[in-house]
C-alpha positions as CSV (number, residue, x, y, z in Angstrom):
1,M,-9.2,14.5,15.8
2,I,-6.6,17.0,14.5
3,S,-7.0,19.5,11.7
4,T,-4.9,22.3,10.3
5,R,-6.0,25.3,8.1
6,R,-5.1,28.9,7.7
7,T,-8.7,29.8,8.0
8,F,-10.6,27.1,9.9
9,L,-14.2,26.5,9.1
10,A,-16.0,26.4,12.4
11,G,-19.5,26.2,13.8
12,A,-21.1,25.0,17.0
13,T,-23.6,22.3,17.2
14,A,-24.5,19.4,19.5
15,L,-25.3,16.3,17.4
16,G,-24.8,13.9,20.3
17,A,-24.3,13.9,24.0
18,G,-21.0,15.5,24.8
19,S,-20.2,16.2,21.2
20,L,-17.8,19.2,20.7
21,L,-17.6,19.0,16.9
22,I,-18.7,20.8,13.9
23,G,-22.1,19.8,12.6
24,P,-23.4,19.4,9.1
25,G,-24.8,22.6,7.7
26,R,-23.3,24.8,10.4
27,I,-19.8,25.3,9.0
28,G,-18.8,28.9,8.5
29,R,-15.8,31.2,8.5
30,A,-14.3,31.6,11.9
31,L,-11.5,33.6,13.6
32,A,-8.7,31.0,13.7
33,Q,-5.2,32.4,13.4
34,D,-2.7,31.5,10.7
35,A,-0.7,28.3,10.9
36,S,-2.9,27.0,13.7
37,T,-3.8,23.4,14.6
38,L,-7.2,22.6,16.0
39,I,-7.8,19.6,18.2
40,F,-11.4,18.7,19.0
41,A,-13.0,15.9,20.8
42,A,-16.2,13.8,20.5
43,A,-17.9,11.6,23.0
44,G,-18.2,8.3,21.2
45,T,-16.4,6.3,18.6
46,V,-16.6,6.1,14.9
47,T,-17.4,3.0,12.9
48,S,-15.2,0.9,10.7
49,S,-16.8,2.3,7.6
50,W,-16.4,5.8,6.1
51,D,-19.6,5.4,3.9
52,P,-21.9,8.1,5.3
53,S,-24.9,6.0,4.5
54,S,-23.7,3.1,6.6
55,H,-24.3,4.6,10.1
56,T,-26.1,7.1,12.2
57,I,-23.3,7.8,14.6
58,A,-23.3,11.5,15.7
59,P,-19.5,11.9,16.2
60,Q,-18.8,10.4,12.8
61,I,-21.5,12.5,11.1
62,T,-20.0,15.6,12.6
63,A,-16.5,14.6,11.5
64,E,-17.7,13.9,8.0
65,A,-18.9,17.5,7.8
66,L,-15.3,18.5,7.5
67,V,-14.7,16.3,4.5
68,F,-17.9,16.2,2.5
69,G,-19.9,18.9,0.8
70,R,-23.7,19.1,0.5
71,L,-26.0,20.6,-2.0
72,T,-27.0,23.4,0.4
73,K,-26.2,24.7,3.9
74,C,-28.9,25.3,6.6
75,L,-27.2,27.2,9.4
76,M,-30.3,27.1,11.7
77,K,-29.5,30.5,13.2
78,P,-32.0,31.5,15.9
79,E,-32.9,34.7,14.0
80,N,-33.5,32.8,10.8
81,P,-33.6,29.1,11.3
82,G,-35.1,28.3,7.8
83,E,-32.4,30.1,5.8
84,I,-30.8,27.9,3.2
85,L,-27.4,29.0,1.6
86,P,-25.5,27.6,-1.4
87,D,-22.9,24.9,-1.1
88,L,-22.4,22.5,-4.0
89,A,-25.6,23.9,-5.5
90,L,-25.9,27.6,-6.3
91,E,-29.6,27.7,-7.2
92,W,-32.6,25.5,-6.5
93,K,-36.3,25.6,-7.1
94,S,-39.5,23.6,-7.0
95,I,-40.6,22.5,-10.5
96,D,-43.8,20.8,-9.4
97,K,-45.0,18.7,-6.4
98,Y,-42.7,15.9,-7.2
99,T,-39.6,17.7,-8.6
100,L,-36.8,19.9,-7.2
101,E,-34.2,21.3,-9.5
102,Y,-30.6,22.2,-8.5
103,K,-28.0,24.1,-10.5
104,L,-24.6,22.9,-9.4
105,R,-21.4,24.8,-8.7
106,Q,-18.7,24.3,-11.4
107,G,-15.0,24.0,-10.9
108,V,-15.2,21.8,-7.8
109,K,-13.1,18.7,-7.4
110,F,-13.2,15.7,-5.0
111,H,-10.1,15.1,-2.9
112,D,-9.0,12.4,-5.4
113,G,-9.0,14.9,-8.2
114,K,-12.3,13.9,-9.9
115,D,-14.5,16.8,-11.1
116,F,-17.8,17.2,-9.2
117,K,-20.7,16.8,-11.6
118,A,-24.4,15.9,-11.8
119,E,-23.5,12.2,-11.9
120,D,-22.2,12.4,-8.3
121,V,-25.5,13.8,-7.0
122,K,-27.5,11.1,-8.8
123,A,-25.3,8.3,-7.5
124,T,-25.3,9.7,-4.0
125,Y,-29.1,10.3,-3.6
126,E,-30.2,7.1,-5.3
127,Y,-27.7,5.1,-3.3
128,A,-28.2,6.7,0.2
129,S,-32.0,6.8,0.0
130,Q,-32.3,3.0,-0.5
131,P,-34.2,1.4,2.4
132,S,-31.4,-1.1,2.9
133,R,-28.9,1.7,3.8
134,P,-28.8,2.2,7.6
135,A,-28.8,6.0,7.3
136,S,-31.9,6.0,5.1
137,A,-33.9,6.7,8.2
138,W,-32.7,10.3,8.0
139,Y,-34.3,10.8,4.6
140,P,-38.0,11.1,3.6
141,G,-37.9,8.1,1.2
142,Q,-36.3,6.9,-2.0
143,V,-35.7,9.4,-4.7
144,E,-34.8,9.3,-8.4
145,V,-32.4,11.9,-9.9
146,E,-32.7,13.1,-13.4
147,I,-29.5,14.5,-15.0
148,V,-30.5,17.5,-17.1
149,D,-26.9,18.4,-17.9
150,D,-23.5,18.1,-16.2
151,Y,-24.4,20.8,-13.7
152,T,-28.2,20.5,-13.4
153,V,-30.1,17.8,-11.6
154,R,-33.8,17.2,-10.7
155,L,-34.8,15.2,-7.6
156,K,-38.0,13.3,-8.5
157,T,-40.2,11.6,-5.9
158,E,-43.5,10.8,-7.8
159,K,-42.6,7.1,-8.1
160,Y,-42.4,6.9,-4.3
161,G,-45.5,8.9,-3.5
162,Y,-44.4,11.8,-1.4
163,P,-43.7,15.5,-2.2
164,A,-40.2,16.5,-3.4
165,L,-40.2,19.4,-1.0
166,N,-39.5,16.9,1.8
167,F,-35.9,17.1,0.5
168,W,-35.8,20.9,0.8
169,Y,-33.8,20.8,4.1
170,V,-32.5,17.3,3.8
171,S,-30.3,18.5,1.0
172,S,-28.3,20.4,3.6
173,F,-27.6,17.1,5.4
174,L,-26.8,14.4,2.9
175,P,-23.1,14.3,2.1
176,I,-22.3,14.2,-1.6
177,L,-20.2,11.2,-2.6
178,S,-18.2,10.6,-5.8
179,A,-20.1,8.4,-8.3
180,K,-16.8,6.5,-8.8
181,D,-16.7,5.6,-5.1
182,V,-20.4,4.7,-5.0
183,A,-19.7,2.2,-7.7
184,D,-17.2,0.4,-5.5
185,P,-18.5,0.0,-1.9
186,N,-15.2,-1.3,-0.6
187,V,-13.5,1.9,-1.6
188,L,-16.3,3.9,-0.2
189,K,-15.9,2.3,3.2
190,Q,-12.1,2.7,3.4
191,R,-11.7,6.4,3.3
192,P,-13.9,9.5,3.0
193,N,-13.4,11.3,-0.3
194,G,-15.4,14.6,-0.4
195,T,-15.3,18.1,-1.7
196,G,-15.0,19.8,1.7
197,A,-12.3,22.0,3.3
198,F,-10.4,19.1,4.9
199,R,-9.0,15.9,3.3
200,Y,-8.8,12.7,5.3
201,Q,-5.2,11.8,6.1
202,E,-5.1,8.9,8.5
203,T,-6.5,7.2,11.5
204,K,-4.2,6.6,14.5
205,G,-5.8,4.7,17.3
206,D,-8.7,6.9,18.5
207,Q,-7.4,9.9,16.6
208,I,-8.5,10.9,13.1
209,V,-6.3,13.3,11.2
210,F,-7.6,15.7,8.5
211,K,-5.4,18.1,6.5
212,A,-6.6,21.4,5.1
213,K,-7.4,21.3,1.3
214,A,-5.3,24.2,0.1
215,D,-7.4,25.0,-2.9
216,Y,-10.8,24.8,-1.2
């Protein structure tokens, strides 16, 4: 996999045996030099689908961390493993046992130019948490998402009988998809379209090429 960026977003994690990639929630500013190219390797292959809810393959999950944003980031630093930082959400709080509220970042666009809004969080969480999705095993259960306004959502779990706080850390793992893509599974499978620092460019054999998003 090859990526270029003036300032590369880097972090170290091991999501699978022999993985030398950048893991979800551990992306941070690094010391890459200007005009550099980074080549990194993963032990294992990716699937034929770029839908993050369609697989539990560690190398692909790690690669997707370059492309997709998440509501929050959990860096899991040894000195403060429970620290949660903003990503696509700037504020979050527990409303009651079955409700978490997130205030979303404004001015963010998906790589295809669509504005990131509450509808995308709703589409992502309600789709990815369905028991029929292969990656649903990562999540505590199904969830409903209430749109309060364009930049405020509430995750609601009462219908499914478990505390909403179970999503407190999962929100640092689940990639946010475009609602437009979720509506068309064939498009969702063909290419990753996120809000992250790198845009998917092409697949060449066993290489995946990402290009830095200049306005990230």
